[in-house]
PAKEZA-164823 format. One record per atom (N, C-alpha, C): residue number from 1; residue in one letter; atom name; x negated, y negated, z negated. Coordinates in steps of 0.02 Angstrom, whole numbers, plus 50000, padded with zeros to 5 digits. Last residue first. Layout:
# residues N
+-----+------+------+-------+-------+-------+
: pos : code : site :    xx :    yy :    zz :
+-----+------+------+-------+-------+-------+
: NUM :    A :   CA :     X :     Y :     Z :
...
+-----+------+------+-------+-------+-------+
***
This chain:
# residues 98
+-----+------+------+-------+-------+-------+
: pos : code : site :    xx :    yy :    zz :
+-----+------+------+-------+-------+-------+
:  98 :    D :    N : 47225 : 51647 : 47589 :
:  98 :    D :   CA : 47165 : 51690 : 47599 :
:  98 :    D :    C : 47128 : 51670 : 47661 :
:  97 :    A :    N : 47328 : 51585 : 47516 :
:  97 :    A :   CA : 47283 : 51545 : 47558 :
:  97 :    A :    C : 47219 : 51584 : 47570 :
:  96 :    N :    N : 47493 : 51648 : 47511 :
:  96 :    N :   CA : 47422 : 51657 : 47495 :
:  96 :    N :    C : 47379 : 51617 : 47543 :
:  95 :    Q :    N : 47635 : 51553 : 47465 :
:  95 :    Q :   CA : 47598 : 51588 : 47516 :
:  95 :    Q :    C : 47524 : 51592 : 47496 :
:  94 :    P :    N : 47753 : 51577 : 47333 :
:  94 :    P :   CA : 47697 : 51541 : 47363 :
:  94 :    P :    C : 47660 : 51584 : 47413 :
:  93 :    R :    N : 47926 : 51600 : 47351 :
:  93 :    R :   CA : 47863 : 51633 : 47337 :
:  93 :    R :    C : 47805 : 51595 : 47371 :
:  92 :    T :    N : 48050 : 51561 : 47376 :
:  92 :    T :   CA : 48007 : 51511 : 47343 :
:  92 :    T :    C : 47940 : 51541 : 47324 :
:  91 :    S :    N : 48149 : 51583 : 47520 :
:  91 :    S :   CA : 48104 : 51613 : 47471 :
:  91 :    S :    C : 48059 : 51560 : 47441 :
:  90 :    P :    N : 48303 : 51493 : 47531 :
:  90 :    P :   CA : 48237 : 51512 : 47557 :
:  90 :    P :    C : 48195 : 51542 : 47501 :
:  89 :    A :    N : 48466 : 51561 : 47509 :
:  89 :    A :   CA : 48413 : 51517 : 47484 :
:  89 :    A :    C : 48345 : 51540 : 47512 :
:  88 :    S :    N : 48584 : 51574 : 47641 :
:  88 :    S :   CA : 48543 : 51605 : 47590 :
:  88 :    S :    C : 48486 : 51558 : 47571 :
:  87 :    P :    N : 48722 : 51460 : 47656 :
:  87 :    P :   CA : 48661 : 51491 : 47683 :
:  87 :    P :    C : 48621 : 51522 : 47626 :
:  86 :    L :    N : 48889 : 51505 : 47616 :
:  86 :    L :   CA : 48830 : 51466 : 47600 :
:  86 :    L :    C : 48769 : 51499 : 47631 :
:  85 :    T :    N : 49044 : 51493 : 47699 :
:  85 :    T :   CA : 48987 : 51534 : 47677 :
:  85 :    T :    C : 48929 : 51487 : 47665 :
:  84 :    Y :    N : 49221 : 51473 : 47674 :
:  84 :    Y :   CA : 49155 : 51447 : 47692 :
:  84 :    Y :    C : 49103 : 51497 : 47669 :
:  83 :    L :    N : 49392 : 51446 : 47709 :
:  83 :    L :   CA : 49339 : 51491 : 47688 :
:  83 :    L :    C : 49273 : 51464 : 47713 :
:  82 :    V :    N : 49515 : 51345 : 47653 :
:  82 :    V :   CA : 49459 : 51345 : 47700 :
:  82 :    V :    C : 49405 : 51392 : 47672 :
:  81 :    L :    N : 49607 : 51335 : 47555 :
:  81 :    L :   CA : 49630 : 51364 : 47618 :
:  81 :    L :    C : 49574 : 51370 : 47669 :
:  80 :    R :    N : 49604 : 51275 : 47428 :
:  80 :    R :   CA : 49565 : 51336 : 47440 :
:  80 :    R :    C : 49588 : 51372 : 47503 :
:  79 :    Q :    N : 49653 : 51151 : 47408 :
:  79 :    Q :   CA : 49701 : 51206 : 47401 :
:  79 :    Q :    C : 49669 : 51275 : 47415 :
:  78 :    K :    N : 49541 : 51077 : 47442 :
:  78 :    K :   CA : 49564 : 51076 : 47373 :
:  78 :    K :    C : 49612 : 51134 : 47359 :
:  77 :    V :    N : 49540 : 51099 : 47580 :
:  77 :    V :   CA : 49485 : 51125 : 47539 :
:  77 :    V :    C : 49506 : 51129 : 47466 :
:  76 :    E :    N : 49657 : 51031 : 47614 :
:  76 :    E :   CA : 49651 : 51102 : 47629 :
:  76 :    E :    C : 49595 : 51134 : 47587 :
:  75 :    E :    N : 49623 : 50902 : 47573 :
:  75 :    E :   CA : 49678 : 50936 : 47540 :
:  75 :    E :    C : 49675 : 51011 : 47553 :
:  74 :    M :    N : 49519 : 50874 : 47664 :
:  74 :    M :   CA : 49506 : 50875 : 47591 :
:  74 :    M :    C : 49561 : 50912 : 47554 :
:  73 :    A :    N : 49591 : 50878 : 47785 :
:  73 :    A :   CA : 49537 : 50926 : 47772 :
:  73 :    A :    C : 49522 : 50930 : 47698 :
:  72 :    I :    N : 49675 : 50768 : 47768 :
:  72 :    I :   CA : 49704 : 50834 : 47775 :
:  72 :    I :    C : 49652 : 50887 : 47760 :
:  71 :    R :    N : 49578 : 50668 : 47766 :
:  71 :    R :   CA : 49619 : 50679 : 47707 :
:  71 :    R :    C : 49653 : 50747 : 47708 :
:  70 :    E :    N : 49529 : 50679 : 47897 :
:  70 :    E :   CA : 49483 : 50689 : 47840 :
:  70 :    E :    C : 49522 : 50703 : 47776 :
:  69 :    L :    N : 49639 : 50646 : 47974 :
:  69 :    L :   CA : 49615 : 50715 : 47975 :
:  69 :    L :    C : 49568 : 50729 : 47917 :
:  68 :    K :    N : 49756 : 50543 : 47888 :
:  68 :    K :   CA : 49697 : 50551 : 47928 :
:  68 :    K :    C : 49673 : 50623 : 47923 :
:  67 :    H :    N : 49933 : 50571 : 47892 :
:  67 :    H :   CA : 49870 : 50567 : 47856 :
:  67 :    H :    C : 49813 : 50572 : 47906 :
:  66 :    P :    N : 50105 : 50526 : 47880 :
:  66 :    P :   CA : 50045 : 50538 : 47921 :
:  66 :    P :    C : 49982 : 50528 : 47881 :
:  65 :    Q :    N : 50216 : 50613 : 47771 :
:  65 :    Q :   CA : 50180 : 50552 : 47787 :
:  65 :    Q :    C : 50120 : 50569 : 47832 :
:  64 :    D :    N : 50265 : 50733 : 47733 :
:  64 :    D :   CA : 50305 : 50696 : 47782 :
:  64 :    D :    C : 50271 : 50631 : 47803 :
:  63 :    P :    N : 50184 : 50785 : 47634 :
:  63 :    P :   CA : 50174 : 50810 : 47702 :
:  63 :    P :    C : 50214 : 50772 : 47754 :
:  62 :    R :    N : 50105 : 50698 : 47515 :
:  62 :    R :   CA : 50171 : 50701 : 47547 :
:  62 :    R :    C : 50162 : 50723 : 47618 :
:  61 :    W :    N : 50025 : 50708 : 47363 :
:  61 :    W :   CA : 50021 : 50727 : 47433 :
:  61 :    W :    C : 50092 : 50733 : 47461 :
:  60 :    G :    N : 50047 : 50687 : 47229 :
:  60 :    G :   CA : 50033 : 50629 : 47271 :
:  60 :    G :    C : 50030 : 50645 : 47345 :
:  59 :    A :    N : 49975 : 50839 : 47178 :
:  59 :    A :   CA : 50018 : 50782 : 47161 :
:  59 :    A :    C : 49998 : 50722 : 47204 :
:  58 :    S :    N : 49940 : 50957 : 47312 :
:  58 :    S :   CA : 49925 : 50920 : 47251 :
:  58 :    S :    C : 49975 : 50864 : 47239 :
:  57 :    T :    N : 50046 : 51092 : 47374 :
:  57 :    T :   CA : 50000 : 51036 : 47381 :
:  57 :    T :    C : 49992 : 50999 : 47315 :
:  56 :    E :    N : 50053 : 51261 : 47406 :
:  56 :    E :   CA : 50075 : 51210 : 47358 :
:  56 :    E :    C : 50025 : 51153 : 47359 :
:  55 :    V :    N : 50103 : 51362 : 47533 :
:  55 :    V :   CA : 50049 : 51318 : 47511 :
:  55 :    V :    C : 50078 : 51264 : 47466 :
:  54 :    E :    N : 50208 : 51433 : 47585 :
:  54 :    E :   CA : 50171 : 51464 : 47530 :
:  54 :    E :    C : 50114 : 51421 : 47503 :
:  53 :    P :    N : 50261 : 51359 : 47693 :
:  53 :    P :   CA : 50298 : 51363 : 47630 :
:  53 :    P :    C : 50258 : 51391 : 47572 :
:  52 :    T :    N : 50146 : 51246 : 47772 :
:  52 :    T :   CA : 50175 : 51313 : 47766 :
:  52 :    T :    C : 50208 : 51319 : 47698 :
:  51 :    N :    N : 50057 : 51140 : 47809 :
:  51 :    N :   CA : 50129 : 51137 : 47820 :
:  51 :    N :    C : 50161 : 51206 : 47822 :
:  50 :    L :    N : 49918 : 51161 : 47798 :
:  50 :    L :   CA : 49956 : 51135 : 47741 :
:  50 :    L :    C : 50032 : 51140 : 47749 :
:  49 :    R :    N : 49836 : 51191 : 47900 :
:  49 :    R :   CA : 49858 : 51247 : 47859 :
:  49 :    R :    C : 49903 : 51225 : 47802 :
:  48 :    Q :    N : 49827 : 51138 : 48071 :
:  48 :    Q :   CA : 49829 : 51123 : 48000 :
:  48 :    Q :    C : 49856 : 51184 : 47962 :
:  47 :    R :    N : 49724 : 51204 : 48202 :
:  47 :    R :   CA : 49790 : 51194 : 48171 :
:  47 :    R :    C : 49784 : 51181 : 48096 :
:  46 :    A :    N : 49598 : 51114 : 48294 :
:  46 :    A :   CA : 49619 : 51169 : 48249 :
:  46 :    A :    C : 49686 : 51152 : 48217 :
:  45 :    G :    N : 49550 : 51010 : 48375 :
:  45 :    G :   CA : 49613 : 51042 : 48392 :
:  45 :    G :    C : 49634 : 51100 : 48348 :
:  44 :    R :    N : 49442 : 50937 : 48337 :
:  44 :    R :   CA : 49434 : 50977 : 48398 :
:  44 :    R :    C : 49496 : 51018 : 48414 :
:  43 :    R :    N : 49482 : 50887 : 48216 :
:  43 :    R :   CA : 49474 : 50840 : 48272 :
:  43 :    R :    C : 49469 : 50876 : 48338 :
:  42 :    L :    N : 49472 : 51006 : 48141 :
:  42 :    L :   CA : 49538 : 50976 : 48153 :
:  42 :    L :    C : 49536 : 50927 : 48212 :
:  41 :    Q :    N : 49333 : 51022 : 48136 :
:  41 :    Q :   CA : 49374 : 51072 : 48169 :
:  41 :    Q :    C : 49443 : 51044 : 48186 :
:  40 :    K :    N : 49302 : 50907 : 48062 :
:  40 :    K :   CA : 49276 : 50914 : 48130 :
:  40 :    K :    C : 49316 : 50966 : 48169 :
:  39 :    A :    N : 49361 : 50941 : 47942 :
:  39 :    A :   CA : 49387 : 50884 : 47979 :
:  39 :    A :    C : 49363 : 50886 : 48052 :
:  38 :    R :    N : 49276 : 51047 : 47906 :
:  38 :    R :   CA : 49346 : 51061 : 47921 :
:  38 :    R :    C : 49377 : 51004 : 47961 :
:  37 :    Q :    N : 49158 : 50976 : 47881 :
:  37 :    Q :   CA : 49159 : 51027 : 47934 :
:  37 :    Q :    C : 49231 : 51044 : 47955 :
:  36 :    A :    N : 49204 : 50899 : 47773 :
:  36 :    A :   CA : 49180 : 50866 : 47835 :
:  36 :    A :    C : 49181 : 50915 : 47893 :
:  35 :    A :    N : 49232 : 50997 : 47678 :
:  35 :    A :   CA : 49286 : 50956 : 47704 :
:  35 :    A :    C : 49266 : 50921 : 47769 :
:  34 :    V :    N : 49102 : 51045 : 47654 :
:  34 :    V :   CA : 49153 : 51090 : 47682 :
:  34 :    V :    C : 49210 : 51050 : 47712 :
:  33 :    D :    N : 49040 : 50928 : 47603 :
:  33 :    D :   CA : 49014 : 50961 : 47662 :
:  33 :    D :    C : 49067 : 51006 : 47695 :
:  32 :    V :    N : 49120 : 50899 : 47490 :
:  32 :    V :   CA : 49115 : 50851 : 47545 :
:  32 :    V :    C : 49090 : 50884 : 47609 :
:  31 :    F :    N : 49095 : 51015 : 47413 :
:  31 :    F :   CA : 49163 : 50997 : 47433 :
:  31 :    F :    C : 49162 : 50950 : 47493 :
:  30 :    L :    N : 48958 : 51003 : 47390 :
:  30 :    L :   CA : 48982 : 51058 : 47431 :
:  30 :    L :    C : 49053 : 51044 : 47456 :
:  29 :    F :    N : 48968 : 50892 : 47306 :
:  29 :    F :   CA : 48929 : 50888 : 47367 :
:  29 :    F :    C : 48949 : 50944 : 47416 :
:  28 :    R :    N : 49038 : 50934 : 47197 :
:  28 :    R :   CA : 49070 : 50884 : 47240 :
:  28 :    R :    C : 49032 : 50877 : 47306 :
:  27 :    S :    N : 49053 : 51101 : 47150 :
:  27 :    S :   CA : 49006 : 51048 : 47169 :
:  27 :    S :    C : 49040 : 50998 : 47215 :
:  26 :    E :    N : 49156 : 51193 : 47141 :
:  26 :    E :   CA : 49139 : 51153 : 47082 :
:  26 :    E :    C : 49095 : 51093 : 47099 :
:  25 :    I :    N : 49286 : 51260 : 47229 :
:  25 :    I :   CA : 49221 : 51226 : 47237 :
:  25 :    I :    C : 49210 : 51181 : 47177 :
:  24 :    A :    N : 49355 : 51422 : 47214 :
:  24 :    A :   CA : 49359 : 51351 : 47198 :
:  24 :    A :    C : 49289 : 51320 : 47203 :
:  23 :    D :    N : 49347 : 51533 : 47355 :
:  23 :    D :   CA : 49332 : 51517 : 47285 :
:  23 :    D :    C : 49337 : 51442 : 47275 :
:  22 :    A :    N : 49488 : 51544 : 47468 :
:  22 :    A :   CA : 49417 : 51536 : 47453 :
:  22 :    A :    C : 49408 : 51526 : 47378 :
:  21 :    R :    N : 49614 : 51665 : 47501 :
:  21 :    R :   CA : 49594 : 51601 : 47472 :
:  21 :    R :    C : 49519 : 51601 : 47457 :
:  20 :    E :    N : 49659 : 51740 : 47658 :
:  20 :    E :   CA : 49635 : 51744 : 47589 :
:  20 :    E :    C : 49612 : 51675 : 47566 :
:  19 :    L :    N : 49806 : 51741 : 47751 :
:  19 :    L :   CA : 49739 : 51712 : 47744 :
:  19 :    L :    C : 49719 : 51715 : 47671 :
:  18 :    P :    N : 49893 : 51899 : 47747 :
:  18 :    P :   CA : 49890 : 51826 : 47747 :
:  18 :    P :    C : 49818 : 51802 : 47735 :
:  17 :    A :    N : 49869 : 52037 : 47861 :
:  17 :    A :   CA : 49866 : 52010 : 47793 :
:  17 :    A :    C : 49864 : 51934 : 47796 :
:  16 :    E :    N : 49983 : 52092 : 47986 :
:  16 :    E :   CA : 49920 : 52061 : 47967 :
:  16 :    E :    C : 49924 : 52035 : 47896 :
:  15 :    D :    N : 50111 : 52134 : 48011 :
:  15 :    D :   CA : 50061 : 52186 : 48003 :
:  15 :    D :    C : 49993 : 52158 : 47984 :
:  14 :    E :    N : 50186 : 52017 : 48030 :
:  14 :    E :   CA : 50195 : 52055 : 47968 :
:  14 :    E :    C : 50141 : 52108 : 47958 :
:  13 :    P :    N : 50082 : 51885 : 48098 :
:  13 :    P :   CA : 50132 : 51939 : 48104 :
:  13 :    P :    C : 50133 : 51980 : 48039 :
:  12 :    A :    N : 50062 : 51723 : 48026 :
:  12 :    A :   CA : 50034 : 51788 : 48044 :
:  12 :    A :    C : 50089 : 51839 : 48051 :
:  11 :    T :    N : 50110 : 51608 : 47978 :
:  11 :    T :   CA : 50121 : 51619 : 48049 :
:  11 :    T :    C : 50093 : 51686 : 48071 :
:  10 :    G :    N : 50078 : 51599 : 47843 :
:  10 :    G :   CA : 50147 : 51589 : 47863 :
:  10 :    G :    C : 50162 : 51602 : 47937 :
:   9 :    P :    N : 49913 : 51538 : 47869 :
:   9 :    P :   CA : 49964 : 51566 : 47825 :
:   9 :    P :    C : 50034 : 51551 : 47850 :
:   8 :    T :    N : 49825 : 51581 : 48017 :
:   8 :    T :   CA : 49857 : 51528 : 47979 :
:   8 :    T :    C : 49911 : 51558 : 47935 :
:   7 :    A :    N : 49725 : 51652 : 48088 :
:   7 :    A :   CA : 49761 : 51683 : 48032 :
:   7 :    A :    C : 49792 : 51630 : 47987 :
:   6 :    T :    N : 49657 : 51578 : 48178 :
:   6 :    T :   CA : 49703 : 51627 : 48205 :
:   6 :    T :    C : 49744 : 51660 : 48151 :
:   5 :    D :    N : 49570 : 51500 : 48105 :
:   5 :    D :   CA : 49630 : 51469 : 48131 :
:   5 :    D :    C : 49680 : 51519 : 48159 :
:   4 :    H :    N : 49455 : 51515 : 48024 :
:   4 :    H :   CA : 49507 : 51566 : 48024 :
:   4 :    H :    C : 49572 : 51538 : 48051 :
:   3 :    D :    N : 49286 : 51492 : 48029 :
:   3 :    D :   CA : 49349 : 51464 : 48054 :
:   3 :    D :    C : 49400 : 51520 : 48060 :
:   2 :    V :    N : 49168 : 51473 : 47902 :
:   2 :    V :   CA : 49204 : 51520 : 47945 :
:   2 :    V :    C : 49270 : 51488 : 47965 :
:   1 :    M :    N : 49017 : 51387 : 47891 :
:   1 :    M :   CA : 49087 : 51391 : 47873 :
:   1 :    M :    C : 49122 : 51435 : 47925 :
+-----+------+------+-------+-------+-------+
***
């Protein structure tokens, strides 16, 4: 997963492009993995990306209420604010037993 804390939306200077959005995550297992990694970043002091005017949050989310870092991470992933990379698949070619 790529950490883009220096390019938080709404706080970048005018000459920098805003943070790009990640692709939507279809797999719930990938969602959990990305959100867990993001929660770890938040626990280590990374800045939240939700409290900016250009970010529209999900129904039921209230930014004025305190939330656990895991819940914040899930909302950031849901809003596609967390960029991630997937490892390349290992080769499935059988090895020769010469």
